N, C-alpha and C positions, 0 to 999 in steps of 0.2 A: 274874420279869419277862421280857418279850420284848425283843429288840434291834430297833431300827428297821431297815427295809430300807435298805441303803446302795447307791446307784448306783455304777457304775464311776467312779473319779475323773476319767478323761479326759472323760466326758460332762458333768462339772460344771466344766470349765475352758473358759470362753467367750472367743472372740477378740473378738466384738462382740455385745453384748446391750443392747437399748434397752428401758428401762422408763419408765412414766409414773406419777405420783401427783398427787392433787388436794389442795392445802393450804387450800382456801377456808373450811372450817368449823373452822379452828383458831385458837388464841389465842397471845398471847405473855405472858411474865411480866416485869413491870417490875423494876428493881433493888430496889424497896421491897417486892416480893412480891405486888403487885397484879396480878391477871389481867385482861387486856383483849383485845378482838377484835384479831386480827393486823393488820388494816388501820387500827387506831386507836391503835397503840402509839407510844411515843417512840423516838428514835434514840440513847438514852443507852447508853454502854458498860455491859455487864453484863446488858442485856436478854436474856432467853432465849426461844427459840422451839422448843417441843417438837412432835414429830410422831409419830404412831403410826397406821398404817393399811395398807390394801391396796396392793399394787403390781400394775400392769397391764402387758401386753405393750408398749403404746405409749401415747401421750397421747390415744388415742381411747377408752380405758377400757372395752374390750369383753372382753378375756380376762385374767382374774386369774392372776398368776404367782407370788404370794408375799405376804409382809408385810414391813413395815419399821418400825423405831423410830429416831428421830433427835433429837438435841438440838443446836441451834445457839446460840452465845453471841456477842453483838455485841462486837467488840473496839474499833471506832471507827466513824466515819461510813461507811466503805467495806467493811470486812471482818468476817466472822463466822467463828468457829471451830466446825466441825461434826463430830460424831462419832455413829456409829450402827451399825445392823446390818440386814442383810436376812435373812429367816427362810424356810427351805424354798423357795428360789427355783427356779423351773422344774423341779419334780419332783426336785430335789436335796434331801437331808435335811441339816439343820444350819443354823448361823448363820454369816454372812459379815460381818466387822466392818471398819469404815473410819473414817478421820478426815482432816480437811484444812480448807482455807480456801475460803470462798465470797466472791466479789467482787460486791458489790451493784451497783456502777457498771456492770460488764460483764455482769451477770446470769448469771454462770457460776461454777462451782466445780471444783476438782480435788482429789480425795480419794485417799489411799493405802489400799489394802486391807491391813489390819493382821493378818489371820489368820482363823481359822474353826474350826468343829467338824465332825465326821462327814465328809460329802462335801467340805467346804471346808477340811479340815485342811491346814495348811501352804500355804494359798492366798496368793498375792501378786498384785499388779496395781494397776490404777488405775480410778477412776470419774470421768467428766466429766459435770458437771451443768449443764444449761441451764434457767433458771427465769424464767418471765414470766407475769404475770397469775395468780399462785398455782398454776401448773401446772409441775411439775418433770418434765423428760425427761432420763434419764441413759443414758450409754453405758458399759457395764461390760466391762472386759477382765480376765479372771481367768487367771492362769497357775499 
């Protein structure tokens, strides 16, 4: 087999990187396992909201810069516990993982970068998420 091309680690440590993703066509899973459109779900603890899709350079959705998977689980009427990953972000090879709390009242989340593979190996940092009208815009700081 061939090894993936790996960028220089310094090029994959962003001080500020803004990404956008569109959650409009997604669903949530009720605690009883029923799948419903995201805008028709309940506010019960245990509701899960999965996301898998393309990540763009900003919320204008013109330049694709990677992919993401995420699963958020409702803790109460205000908070969600979210965990996920970015895949091959901005020409960097590998997976960047994160987890943290999303505050539905403030429409923002703060997630800790928990690690990564290949170019993102040993990555640390923080992701700030602003989410409104099913559009997520994130600022990523990777060290």
